[in-house]
Steps between C-alpha positions, in 0.01 A plus 500: 500500500264208519732276294801568724289415809383180331863404413630561849212310653561187286877516530466491886252219479765237410817628655718201398396513138568883496837451661605228259389699202708798617794282568476337150481837331792625703709193412405536126598875487831426674582208281428709195724781613784257594481324157484831319816617691676174420424533120606864501834419669555212250459728201697782667804273517461406136454864400811609693729234323727582212363461139827317409434225752462147361306237689591131442367189666556131484295323234417206732377689807526816704642295791820395317760776491692595189867446469730800551595487128157635406 
């Protein structure tokens, strides 16, 4: 119980530092969750695709489209 009282007393001593720390932790947890969701969605699209699908790309760059003959 003494440790909890000590933690609360020191946290309220510097309110700006405490608020910025809590804000930083909140942003970090939300960013991790968002990135994890994006990665899961990326792999879900690949898992749902057909096994017979063939992916081709231009040898020069990803920006240049392939011709319709390919």
